[in-house]
Legacy VTK file of the C-alpha trace (Angstrom):
# vtk DataFile Version 3.0
C-alpha trace
ASCII
DATASET POLYDATA
POINTS 411 float
43.798 -12.040 -0.006
41.777 -15.192 0.643
39.469 -14.975 3.655
39.299 -17.838 6.190
35.750 -18.653 7.158
34.436 -20.763 10.061
30.765 -21.775 9.887
28.449 -22.586 12.766
27.397 -26.252 13.113
23.799 -25.247 12.439
24.848 -23.871 9.049
25.699 -27.350 7.831
22.297 -28.569 9.034
20.524 -25.804 7.128
22.575 -25.989 3.940
22.271 -29.804 3.727
18.465 -29.695 4.025
16.910 -28.397 0.747
13.678 -27.442 2.482
15.325 -25.467 5.275
17.850 -23.935 2.888
15.119 -22.559 0.624
13.288 -21.065 3.598
16.161 -19.827 5.792
19.066 -19.278 3.413
17.937 -19.266 -0.245
20.846 -19.465 -2.658
23.455 -19.219 0.112
25.193 -22.532 -0.559
25.636 -21.760 -4.239
27.028 -18.296 -3.430
29.473 -19.722 -0.898
30.632 -22.343 -3.381
31.143 -19.652 -6.022
33.230 -17.499 -3.659
35.325 -20.528 -2.766
35.777 -21.539 -6.430
36.869 -18.001 -7.243
39.597 -18.302 -4.605
38.166 -15.531 -2.440
37.375 -17.619 0.632
38.370 -20.843 2.336
36.178 -22.743 4.793
37.512 -24.627 7.786
35.923 -27.254 10.050
36.947 -28.611 13.449
36.489 -31.525 15.815
33.628 -29.663 17.416
31.711 -29.762 14.146
32.131 -33.538 13.795
31.125 -34.100 17.401
27.896 -32.251 16.885
27.229 -33.971 13.563
27.519 -37.469 14.944
23.965 -38.912 15.158
22.836 -40.282 18.520
19.893 -42.216 17.090
19.355 -44.206 13.870
16.744 -41.730 12.660
19.392 -38.980 12.614
21.902 -40.905 10.484
20.729 -39.747 7.046
20.813 -36.073 8.100
24.337 -36.611 9.511
25.503 -37.983 6.143
24.050 -34.955 4.334
25.770 -32.584 6.768
29.068 -34.405 6.312
28.771 -34.188 2.523
28.198 -30.409 2.634
31.093 -29.984 5.077
33.468 -31.858 2.778
32.098 -30.046 -0.267
32.871 -26.613 1.266
35.977 -27.357 3.371
37.675 -30.258 1.673
40.580 -31.105 3.965
40.793 -27.622 5.521
40.378 -27.844 9.305
41.489 -26.310 12.550
43.786 -28.231 14.875
42.155 -29.914 17.863
41.200 -27.587 20.698
43.581 -29.227 23.166
46.432 -28.876 20.681
45.596 -25.203 20.235
45.290 -24.527 23.973
48.608 -26.262 24.744
50.298 -24.180 22.054
48.838 -20.966 23.451
49.833 -21.788 27.016
53.355 -22.653 25.845
53.566 -19.171 24.427
52.268 -17.676 27.673
54.987 -19.616 29.515
57.622 -18.117 27.231
58.514 -21.491 25.754
57.538 -20.497 22.188
57.562 -17.093 20.474
53.982 -17.386 19.183
51.261 -19.822 18.219
51.947 -21.357 14.848
49.196 -21.431 12.239
46.352 -23.412 13.926
45.042 -24.734 10.598
45.628 -27.996 8.815
44.914 -28.664 5.144
45.022 -32.441 5.330
42.006 -33.089 7.546
43.951 -33.647 10.780
41.252 -32.427 13.159
42.066 -34.930 15.909
44.514 -34.839 18.807
48.219 -35.510 18.345
48.101 -38.675 20.421
45.593 -40.349 18.076
47.784 -43.472 17.926
46.923 -44.151 21.574
43.248 -44.295 20.596
43.869 -47.105 18.127
42.164 -50.254 19.406
44.623 -52.625 17.883
47.657 -53.405 20.008
49.381 -56.628 20.926
48.164 -56.249 24.488
44.524 -55.805 23.507
44.785 -58.836 21.254
46.221 -61.007 23.969
43.424 -59.877 26.248
40.835 -60.817 23.673
42.693 -64.112 23.286
42.274 -64.766 26.987
38.584 -63.874 26.755
38.174 -66.278 23.842
39.810 -69.072 25.779
37.510 -68.483 28.727
34.524 -68.446 26.403
35.508 -71.638 24.604
36.481 -73.474 27.791
34.006 -72.225 30.396
34.476 -75.246 32.628
38.242 -75.344 32.436
40.335 -74.620 35.487
42.678 -71.662 35.622
45.644 -73.965 35.139
44.085 -75.535 32.057
43.378 -72.098 30.559
46.989 -71.077 31.120
48.129 -74.260 29.405
46.060 -73.389 26.316
47.393 -69.835 26.316
51.016 -71.120 26.492
50.343 -73.140 23.371
49.155 -69.999 21.584
51.687 -67.433 22.824
55.136 -67.253 24.373
56.816 -64.318 26.076
53.883 -62.053 25.283
54.111 -62.837 21.574
52.044 -65.101 19.365
53.632 -68.364 18.298
54.555 -68.465 14.564
51.750 -70.809 13.523
49.127 -68.647 15.248
50.793 -65.499 13.882
50.595 -66.774 10.288
46.959 -67.771 10.754
45.983 -64.343 12.010
47.848 -62.626 9.211
46.057 -64.795 6.678
42.690 -64.161 8.297
43.350 -60.429 8.535
43.798 -60.342 4.767
40.702 -62.348 4.041
37.980 -62.007 6.665
35.267 -59.349 6.816
36.577 -57.872 10.085
33.058 -56.899 11.114
33.978 -56.823 14.793
36.621 -54.135 14.320
34.499 -52.174 11.861
31.602 -52.134 14.324
33.740 -50.345 16.929
35.812 -47.877 15.000
35.209 -45.686 11.891
37.464 -47.551 9.488
37.218 -49.013 6.036
37.795 -52.716 5.625
41.206 -52.109 4.086
42.274 -49.964 7.037
40.981 -52.531 9.507
42.986 -55.235 7.775
46.152 -53.157 8.129
45.424 -52.745 11.841
44.769 -56.435 12.294
48.002 -57.236 10.485
49.816 -54.842 12.866
48.538 -56.892 15.774
49.998 -59.996 14.178
53.294 -58.262 13.469
52.857 -58.212 9.675
52.554 -54.400 9.405
54.447 -51.525 11.063
52.976 -49.236 13.676
53.425 -46.360 11.221
51.357 -48.126 8.581
48.682 -49.035 11.130
48.427 -45.480 12.408
48.364 -44.052 8.925
45.534 -46.415 7.969
43.506 -45.362 11.023
44.161 -41.660 10.419
43.227 -41.844 6.740
39.689 -42.788 7.721
39.421 -40.099 10.425
40.533 -37.480 7.924
37.410 -38.082 5.811
34.295 -36.700 7.549
32.135 -38.046 4.739
33.275 -41.598 5.394
32.859 -41.167 9.171
29.229 -40.114 8.745
28.612 -43.177 6.529
30.085 -45.372 9.258
27.854 -43.707 11.841
24.804 -44.608 9.766
25.639 -48.296 10.098
26.996 -48.305 13.617
24.983 -45.638 15.433
24.827 -47.826 18.525
28.561 -47.271 19.141
28.502 -43.478 18.952
28.480 -42.694 22.632
32.270 -43.068 23.160
32.892 -40.691 20.254
30.614 -37.875 21.401
31.081 -38.253 25.159
34.354 -36.347 24.914
32.504 -33.093 24.252
28.925 -33.733 25.290
29.718 -35.329 28.627
31.440 -32.226 30.097
28.713 -30.072 28.551
26.020 -31.934 30.457
27.965 -31.643 33.706
28.679 -27.931 33.305
25.160 -27.130 32.194
23.732 -28.886 35.254
25.951 -26.692 37.439
24.688 -23.547 35.713
21.067 -24.652 36.183
21.850 -25.409 39.840
23.438 -21.976 40.254
20.449 -20.283 38.613
18.106 -22.068 41.010
20.231 -21.034 44.019
20.154 -17.388 42.886
16.398 -17.509 42.336
15.873 -18.971 45.815
18.169 -16.346 47.340
16.281 -13.509 45.685
13.050 -14.812 47.107
14.508 -14.928 50.593
13.178 -11.841 52.459
16.067 -11.958 54.952
18.803 -11.383 52.348
19.444 -7.767 51.397
20.061 -6.593 47.844
23.544 -5.470 48.846
24.396 -8.943 50.103
23.079 -10.562 46.976
25.118 -8.213 44.748
28.243 -8.972 46.732
27.729 -12.695 46.070
26.218 -12.789 42.584
26.678 -9.265 41.229
28.649 -8.327 38.075
31.909 -7.698 39.968
31.758 -11.038 41.733
30.852 -12.793 38.476
33.767 -11.126 36.644
36.106 -12.295 39.367
34.744 -15.829 39.042
35.287 -15.679 35.262
38.950 -14.747 35.611
39.473 -17.370 38.277
38.029 -20.059 35.988
40.206 -18.910 33.066
43.368 -18.909 35.183
42.652 -22.337 36.632
42.051 -23.870 33.202
45.196 -22.297 31.716
47.318 -23.428 34.630
45.943 -26.944 34.321
47.205 -27.032 30.723
50.449 -25.442 31.859
51.112 -28.075 34.491
51.234 -30.673 31.734
53.918 -28.636 29.996
56.037 -27.159 32.789
56.131 -27.904 36.519
54.905 -25.270 38.971
53.044 -23.270 36.337
51.609 -19.948 37.599
50.047 -17.821 34.849
48.249 -14.572 35.572
45.196 -13.223 33.744
47.159 -10.676 31.669
49.556 -13.227 30.210
46.621 -15.523 29.408
44.599 -12.841 27.650
47.658 -11.702 25.687
49.063 -15.092 24.700
46.014 -17.400 24.743
43.386 -15.646 22.613
41.550 -18.866 21.745
41.290 -20.104 25.319
40.411 -16.647 26.607
37.711 -16.064 23.970
36.140 -19.461 24.600
35.921 -19.195 28.390
34.996 -15.513 28.510
32.295 -15.840 25.837
30.712 -18.821 27.497
30.925 -17.312 30.968
29.386 -14.045 29.814
26.561 -15.906 28.130
25.937 -17.870 31.291
25.693 -14.618 33.253
22.960 -13.480 30.864
21.212 -16.825 31.173
21.408 -16.847 34.946
20.384 -13.241 35.648
18.511 -11.958 32.612
16.889 -15.360 31.881
16.837 -14.914 28.129
16.549 -18.695 27.844
17.540 -21.860 29.699
21.124 -23.096 29.259
21.671 -25.842 26.717
24.290 -28.557 26.514
25.266 -27.119 23.108
26.458 -23.924 24.854
29.634 -25.755 25.897
30.350 -26.880 22.334
29.614 -23.337 21.086
32.432 -22.161 23.390
34.785 -24.723 21.816
33.962 -23.218 18.418
34.713 -19.745 19.764
38.314 -20.763 20.473
38.967 -20.483 16.717
37.356 -17.067 16.240
40.578 -15.073 16.841
42.331 -17.136 14.153
39.890 -16.688 11.248
38.711 -13.706 9.234
34.973 -14.487 9.406
33.268 -16.447 12.170
29.665 -17.568 12.186
27.843 -17.682 15.542
24.195 -18.084 16.376
22.130 -15.075 17.374
22.467 -15.753 21.056
26.269 -16.164 21.178
27.248 -13.651 18.454
27.253 -10.580 20.740
29.369 -12.283 23.386
31.858 -13.594 20.829
32.155 -10.181 19.178
33.219 -8.531 22.414
36.046 -11.046 22.788
37.433 -11.023 19.254
36.856 -7.457 17.986
40.541 -6.685 18.659
41.609 -9.369 16.184
39.621 -7.908 13.317
37.370 -10.977 13.095
34.006 -10.414 11.474
31.318 -12.148 13.544
28.222 -12.940 11.516
24.965 -13.673 13.334
22.818 -14.678 10.312
23.663 -17.312 7.713
21.541 -15.528 5.129
23.718 -12.417 5.379
27.031 -14.273 5.125
27.554 -14.128 1.295
27.114 -10.344 1.110
29.449 -9.802 4.077
32.094 -12.020 2.447
31.772 -10.168 -0.820
32.123 -6.831 0.955
35.214 -7.963 2.851
36.742 -9.292 -0.377
36.136 -5.947 -2.137
39.165 -3.590 -2.284
37.245 -0.843 -0.499
36.373 -3.052 2.452
39.769 -3.794 4.002
38.642 -3.078 7.512
36.988 -5.802 9.606
33.290 -5.428 10.250
30.898 -6.897 12.737
27.378 -8.052 11.952
25.437 -8.732 15.108
22.172 -7.068 14.320
20.160 -9.991 15.616
22.282 -10.617 18.695
20.913 -9.607 22.083
22.232 -6.362 23.465
LINES 1 412
411 0 1 2 3 4 5 6 7 8 9 10 11 12 13 14 15 16 17 18 19 20 21 22 23 24 25 26 27 28 29 30 31 32 33 34 35 36 37 38 39 40 41 42 43 44 45 46 47 48 49 50 51 52 53 54 55 56 57 58 59 60 61 62 63 64 65 66 67 68 69 70 71 72 73 74 75 76 77 78 79 80 81 82 83 84 85 86 87 88 89 90 91 92 93 94 95 96 97 98 99 100 101 102 103 104 105 106 107 108 109 110 111 112 113 114 115 116 117 118 119 120 121 122 123 124 125 126 127 128 129 130 131 132 133 134 135 136 137 138 139 140 141 142 143 144 145 146 147 148 149 150 151 152 153 154 155 156 157 158 159 160 161 162 163 164 165 166 167 168 169 170 171 172 173 174 175 176 177 178 179 180 181 182 183 184 185 186 187 188 189 190 191 192 193 194 195 196 197 198 199 200 201 202 203 204 205 206 207 208 209 210 211 212 213 214 215 216 217 218 219 220 221 222 223 224 225 226 227 228 229 230 231 232 233 234 235 236 237 238 239 240 241 242 243 244 245 246 247 248 249 250 251 252 253 254 255 256 257 258 259 260 261 262 263 264 265 266 267 268 269 270 271 272 273 274 275 276 277 278 279 280 281 282 283 284 285 286 287 288 289 290 291 292 293 294 295 296 297 298 299 300 301 302 303 304 305 306 307 308 309 310 311 312 313 314 315 316 317 318 319 320 321 322 323 324 325 326 327 328 329 330 331 332 333 334 335 336 337 338 339 340 341 342 343 344 345 346 347 348 349 350 351 352 353 354 355 356 357 358 359 360 361 362 363 364 365 366 367 368 369 370 371 372 373 374 375 376 377 378 379 380 381 382 383 384 385 386 387 388 389 390 391 392 393 394 395 396 397 398 399 400 401 402 403 404 405 406 407 408 409 410
C-alpha cells in the first residue's frame, strides 16, 4: 500500500535550503526521494502551499523558486483539490445530495478552483474596455462623440471589424505580449493563445487549457514570480487577506479578555461564563455551523445543517475550523505565543489531514490537529527530521496501525 503524505509549507523551505537542511533535517530529502522512488509513498501539495510560497518581495524570489523546485521534485503533479471544492463536496454530502466525498486528490496538478476560466483576463469585453482606454489615451482632447466615432470604426455590434481582427491575430502571433505576461503567470505561447481567443482566432477551450497548463506547473509559476513580484498581491490576497482580518480579531479578543481580567469589579464566575471553556466550545460550534451553512446556501436553498451532520460528513471543514479555534483558545488564554497570520493558512492545510495517511504539522499545531483526525487513522508528525523513520515504520508489514508523533507539541 502506498502512503499519501502531505508536508508542511515550512518543510519545503527547509529542504530547499542546503544550509538549513543540513542543520535541521540532514539527509531527509534524499530519504523521502528514495521512499517515493520505491513506490512506498506519494507526496501531495495544495493551493495553500503555493500561496505561502509566493514571494512578496524581490529578495524572496530566489528562495521561492527553490521551494517550487523541491515541491515539483517530490510531488510532481500530485495535489489536493482546492479547499472550496473540497468543502462544497463535503457539504453536499451532509445535505444528502451525494453519497460520499469523492477522492479529493488530483494527479494532473489541478490545485485551483473549478471556475478558473472566470479568472482568465482575456475576454472580448475586457479587450473592448482596453480599446476604449486606448482611444481615450490617444485622443485626450477628443469629445465623447468623436471617441465613439473612432470606436465605431474599430468595432461593430460588440465585435471587432475584420481588418482590426486580422491585425490583432497577426500581432498575437508575433509580439512579445509583455503586458499580459506581466499580469498573469503564463508562458508566451499561452499568452498568444489567449490573445488569439480575444480576437476570435482560438476557441475558449483552447484558451482555458493554455492558461491552466501554466497554473499546473508550480515551478514555472515561481519563475514568473521572480520576474513579476510586483504583481503578487492579487494572487496571495485570497488567503492572506482573510488571515490578517481574522488574526486582528483574535488579538482584539485577547486584549478584551486581558482588560476584563484586570477589572476588579468582574468576578471570576462572570468571566468564565463569558470566556470559559464551555462558552468557547459553544462559539467554536457556532462558527463551524455558520461556515458550513454558508457553503450550503450556494448549493441548496434554505440550508440548515447541525453540528453532528457537519462533523460526520465534513471531516476536512470540521478539522480545519476546530483545530484553528482550539489553537486560538490556547493563544488567547494560555498565551503560548502571539497569533500569526500563518495560523489561518495552517488551518487550510488541516482540511486535508483526514484524507491522507501522514500529515506534517508544526510543533504548535500538531497537537490540535491530532485531536481532530485521530479517528481517521492519520499519522500527524510534528518534526520533519523524524518523518522518514515514521514513514518507513508505517510502510513495514508489522506497522499497519496508524501512529501519532506529537512529542514536541504542546500538551
